[in-house]
N, C-alpha and C positions, 0 to 999 in steps of 0.2 A: 560678763564676765567679773568676779572679785566685788560681787554686791553688797560686798559687807566689810570694806576695805573702805581706807577713809586719806583720798589723795591732798597729798601735802607739797612742798614747793621750796626752794631758796630765793622767796622774793626779788632777792639782795642782786640777779641777775636781770631785773627789768632796769631798776633804775637805783641810785644809790640813796634817792628819795622816796623816804617812807611814804609818804601820802599821795607819791608817784606810785607805789609797791601795790599800793592798797586800793585805787582806784582802777587798776590791771583786773587785781584776784577779785574785786566785786563784778564786776563785765563778764569777767568768766565764772565766777561764781564758783572761786575759792574761797574755802572756809576753815584752811590753816595753813599755817606758812613753817617753815621751821628755819627759828628765827639764826642767825651771822652774820650781817650787818646792816646797820642803815645811817644813811646821815652821816656816811664818809667816816663812821666807828665800828670798829667790830665787835660784837656784844660780848665778848671779854672785857674790853675797857671802858663797860658802861657801869657810871656810879650804879646804886643803889637808888639814887632818886631819879636820874634817868631813866630806866627802866621801870618804877613804876611810873611814867610820863607814856613811856609806850605802850605798857600795859594798857592802859586810860583809851590811850587811842586805838588800838588795837579793840577792845571791848566794844568804844563805842560803833566802830564797823565792825563789829561780831565775825573778828575774825580771831581762832584762835591760838595756839602755838603746839606743836605735835612735839618738837624737840628742839633742845637748844645746838644749832651745829657751833658747835667748839671745834678753841683746837687747841685740845689735853690730848696729849701722847704725843704734839704733830712737835717736837723740837727730837735732834740726834740723845740717840742713849748716850751720848756722853756730854750735853752741856748737862747745868746745874738743875736738880731736881728740886729743891729745894725751896725755890725762887716761882719755880713752875706749882710744884702743891701750892702754895700759896693763893695761888692765880686760880685752878681749879679749885679751894674753898670758895672761893668767892663767885664763879660762875653757879655752885650748888647754889647759893644764896639767889641770884636772877632767875637758876631752875621755880623755884620755891614761888618768887615773884610772878612768874609768866605763866605758872598753875601746868608743867608741865612735868612730869618724873623722869624726860627720856630726855639722856645728853650725852649726844656724839663725840665717842674721844676716839683715838689712834697709838700704836703700840709703838711709835717711835724710832722714828730714822736709825739707819746705820748705816756705816760710815761705807761709801763710794769701795768695791769690790771685796768688802767681808767678808768673811763664812757668819749667815746670821747665827748659826749654834753658840759661834763666841760670845755672844751678847744673849743669848734667851735667860740664863738665869739673873742680869742683872734689868728685863724687862719683864720676866717675870714680879722680880718683888718687885717693881714700880707700881706694874698693874693691880698687885694685892692691892698698894698699899690706898690705889685709889678704890678699889672695887669693895676692900673694905668701910672707906669713910662712906659712898655711897649708901652703903648700909647702914649706918647710923641713920643717916637721911632719907632713906623710904627712896631712896634713888635709883636710876636704870640708865649703869654705861651700856653705847653703842654700840659696839668696836669696828667702826668700816676700814673695809680691805683698802690699802695706799699706796700705791709704787712704792717702793723705798723701804717703806716701813719694815718692822720685823711681819709683821703681819701682813705682807701683800697676796699671798700664794693659799691656796686653800689651805694647803699639807700644814700651813701655821695658822692659818685662820682656826682650824681645827685642834692642833694644838691650844690654842688660847681658849675654845670652847673647853676642851673637857679637863681644863685647868681650873678655870671660873662659873661658865654657864651657869647659871641659877637667875634667884628675881631679883639680884641686882646687876645680871651682865649679861647683854645678850650679842649678835649679828647684826650687820648691816650688810643686806647683798646689793651690792656698788659692780653692775654689770661691765661697766663701760674701767673701772678702774684694774678689773680680773685679764679682760682682754691687753691690755696698757702692759701687764705684767705678763705677758704670752698664755696666761690662764686661760683652761679651756672652761666656758661657764658654766654647759654641762654636766662637766667630770664634778668640778666649786658643788654645783647646788647639791646632784647627788652624798658627795659628800659631811655639809654644810646642812642639810635641809632643817635636822632637828631641829637647831638652833636658831634660825633666821627669825629676828622678832621684827624687821624694820626695813625696806627696801627702797636705794636711790636706782634715777629711772633714768640712766642716760647708754648711750649705743656707743660705739667703738668700731673702726675698721682696723683688723688685724696687721695687717702689710704695712700701715703708714701710723696707728695709733689714734688719728684723726677721733673727735668727739662727731656724732652727727646724730641725727632726733632717733628715738626708739621706732626698732624695728627697720633701719637704714644700713646697721652695720652687723655683725654678726655675733652679738651678743646672744644672740638665742632670745630674746625677753616673750616673744609670744609662746612659744614652749613650755622657757621655767614657768612664766605668769599662769598658763592654762593648769599643770601641776600645782605649783603652790592652791587657785580655787578648786580643784578638785580637792584638795587636804584642810579648806576652808579655813586658808586664812583671811583675818580679819586687820591685822596693822594697819601699819600707814605705808602709803606709798610714796615717796616724794619726789617730786621733777626735779631735776638737776642740771638743766640744759645744756651749761658749759660750750655754748655758742657762738660767744661775742667773749669780748676782753672786757669784764665788768672789773668795778672797784677794790671787790675783795678777791682778786684776782693774785694783784700786788702784794699781797701776805700770806694768804693761806697756800700756793704751793713751791714747795722747796727748786724746782724749777719755772725762769720764769718764761710764760707761755706769749705766743703773737699773736691776738687771732685776727686781728685786722679791719675787726665789724665793732663797731657800737652801738647797734641797731636795738639793744635789747629787750622793747616793747617788743619786738615784731619776732625778733631770734624767738623769746619767750611764747611767743602765740601758736609758731609753727613746734617746738618741741611742745605743748598741750595738746594740738591737734594729733600730734604722730600719736601719742599717748591713747588719749580717747579713741583712735580708730581701734590701737588693737583691742582694747578695751572693753568695748562696746560692741 
């Protein structure tokens, strides 16, 4: 199944050390990473010189970058956008260094208990600026459905796709994130399937929101992957285990999470095997 798709992953969930990340990836014969962090530093904080060094190490180990796992749009819709946009511009330079057209992004956290429609115009204004700049750079922004942002449910993801979908904007389909928002994944798939450009593989249990290996939760991953396969999906399938407490989680999640486990390599292998059991 999905023989033409390419398996990628968030290797920072193995270990913060890049060398340790690459060692396990080579053992598992994984050739792509969605680069989010390494060596205790998030990708957005890498200098050009540091990024060039990482690219050299990745090339030496024959590992390519499928996408930049950036924090673009992972701020409040009420936060200052000017400095954030400058950070985004820097990230586009990093994408060029890592030789990937894809940058993962979000559509801004909303104030708690607020009506999403109140902030729609501001969200669209910001996303439009990001997409227009990406177009100038021949890059593709991939919107991830994240809990608490404007585009967390399928209907609001669809809203964004209808506004911006095209050569510079597409959808990441993240199974666990939809479940944690109370969104049925099959319903989400039916609404978003024309726009799905990239996949994040993690599953979750509807009753608790707990993240579990693929196929162990309520994400309907097997069913949806079968449908994608019949539709000829040939993009990336990016493994994002989220089974342990890892270094980047502290800065990437709006709400602090306590996983209670630190055995990154073991948990990563568990998640990898669960995915392989589904697609092979």
